[in-house]
N, C-alpha and C positions, 0 to 999 in steps of 0.2 A: 552841230553835234561834235563832241570832243571824245576821242577814244585814246587819249594820251597814255592811259594806264596799261594798254596792251601794245606790245611791240609788234607793229605791222609793217614797218618800213626800216630799211637799213641801206648802207652804201658800200660799194666795193672800194678797195684801196685806190684804184684809179680815179673813181669819182671823188673820193675824199681829197686826193691831191689837187684835182681841178677845182674843187670848192675852196681849198686854201688859196689858190691863185686868184680865183674870182673875188674872194673876200678881200684880198689885198688891193685889188683894183677898184672894187665897187662898194665895199663896206658890208654890213650885215645882209644876209641873203634869205630867200624863201623859195619854196617850190609850190607850184600849183599844177595839178593834172586834171584836164577836163576831157570830155569826149568830143571836143570841138572839131570843126571842119578843117582848120588850117593845117595843123600838124597831128591830126588824129588824137591819139591818147598819149602823146609824148609828154614827159614831165617838163614843165617850163620853169626856168630859174630866173628869178627877178631880184632886184634890190628889195630889201625888206620895205614893205609899204607901197611898192610900185604897182602891186596888184591888189585890188580891194576884195577881201573875202566877206562873206555874209552868211545869212541863215541857210543858204542853199549850198554851203560848203562844209566838208568834214575835215577836221584836223586829225590826220592819221598818226602823227608823232612829231617830235622835235629831235632832229638828228644831232647827236653829239659828235663833233669832228675834232680830233686832236689837231691843235694848232689854229683852230677857229674859235675866237673868244665867246661867241654867242651861239646857242643851238640854232639850227636851220629848220624852221617849221615846214612840214610837208602837208599841203592841203589838197583835197580832191573834191570835185563837184559831187553833190549828193547823188545825182543821177548816175554818174560813173561809179560811185562807191557801191551802188546796188549790184553792179557786175563784178566788182573787185572786193567784196566784203569777206570772202573766205581765204584768198591767198595772202601770203606774206610777200611784200614787194621789196626788191633790191634795186636801188638806183645804180646804174652802171654808165660807162661812157665808152663810145666807139667812134672810130674815124667817120667823117661824113658831115654833111651840111645839116645843121640843126635849124630851128626856127629863127627867123629874123628878129623875133621878139625876145628870145631866150639869151641870157648873157654869154653862153658858151659859143654862140654862132660864129663870132669872128675868129675863134680858136681852131676852126677846122674839125671840130668834133661835135658830137651831140649826146645828150643824156638819153637813156632809154630805161625801161623797166623790165626786169626779169622777175618771174613769179614762181612761187611754190605754194602748195596748200598749207594752211596753218595746221599745226599739230595740236590735237586735243590734249 
């Protein structure tokens, strides 16, 4: 499912800065948010193509970040999307230990989602 025509996801300036740094270190990036067990519903940042998406995933949008040459796609599992279909999501970054699988983990910070209802 592709909802790219509707803005459903954005980033804070702090998250954008971290994405610029991670892009310099790792190349093109992507996000995937699942309802998985390991890190709950934290957004996970991967090198583009390091996480395989499929028919059970929803593309919420492609984040345009100043200073990052390619958009950063943000995917969510379809099951998780059922719960998050009405809010607008903002990717932020806070101090703390993230997932060992997400690229920001060694930086001493973690990505998280802030939400608000989509306006009609």
